[in-house]
C-alpha angles and dihedrals in degrees: 000000000000088000088056094050092049093050092052091048090049091049091052092050090050093051089050091049092049094053092046090052092047093050093046092053094047097262093113095098091048091050092048090051091049091049091048089050088057101040102037096073088046094051089043090054092047094050092045091051091049091052090049094048090046091048092048090049093049089048090052092050090048092050093047090051091047092049091049091047092048090052091050091048093049089052093049091047092050090049093049090048091051091048090047090054091048092050092046091048090050093049091050089049092050090048094050091047092049092051090048092049091048091053092045090054094047099046119091089222139098107243142167121216119230141182123227109238102171144017129207122194097157120132115337093325116101107185146153129208115221124193095242126094146142094325089060091052091252113159135186116283091027108155118238122204137174129199086269096054145270118002101177141258137297112257099173134029126203134178096269104007143035132213114233121204107214123220093251091062105114087231091055120103128174131182109237146164139203108261094215099048105014090233103164130221146131125279113213131186122250129210089230090065099256130102128247120215113208115197144156114239137172090171117057090201091072091086132029137178109277096030116139120232123207135187113275096209093230113150092023095254099108126035114246123260103025113140114256104173149309127261111258098173141343128237103208107195095186110225096001116129092235129042128192138218127192112228131199104223116247089226126060097222094189090059106032109115106164126046143170120234109210108227098166133055130244132182094196121106107252095197093108094052095067114076090197095067090095 
């Protein structure tokens, strides 16, 4: 071990003496050039590796910052979308309630406003549940209307809610007439979600596609003049006693949210109070 250390020391001393000798005799520049020729590529490689490593590190930091920024922007975008939906829903609700209040103030009827809290389209029954019941003096057969027209009638009253049979229920019938010609008939519900108008006609011109039908008020259950639907097509059965027309309901029952329950009577024709009559 001592011999090895001595040999290394001797080698170092010899190298130093050699360099001093070369420098003394004018070989210093050549030695420096030779040393530079050896060390310059090494230094260049080290510098290049340093630049590559530094650039890779900066790229990683930029990617990390961009990813964090994207995540923050996505969260802000999602929050803004939710806030936008809430604002739009609030605006829609305010618009619906203003229409309902305006109708309630116009109508010469005593009404109670209500909100639809459930929908039942199972089986043959098509019904809505409204948040008004016995405590609000609601009774069976109470007419239910919306700013667009006739919704249906109450068929079951509970302590805090009522079940409303809509016009498209197959068990529903309403006396109605064509607003333009006063041709009378019966509107019946259809399982397909439309209405069928059954009427007697010796003159086919009494009813046309696009005609608006309103409640006739016969029987006293529904006030007179409330929009029921609009004629989509006519089934002309020639010399048959009864003819039929398919109606598009005036009310979209799957989207109605606010209604009026009619608790008072009126003998006045209400057709002029509904702007959707056309």
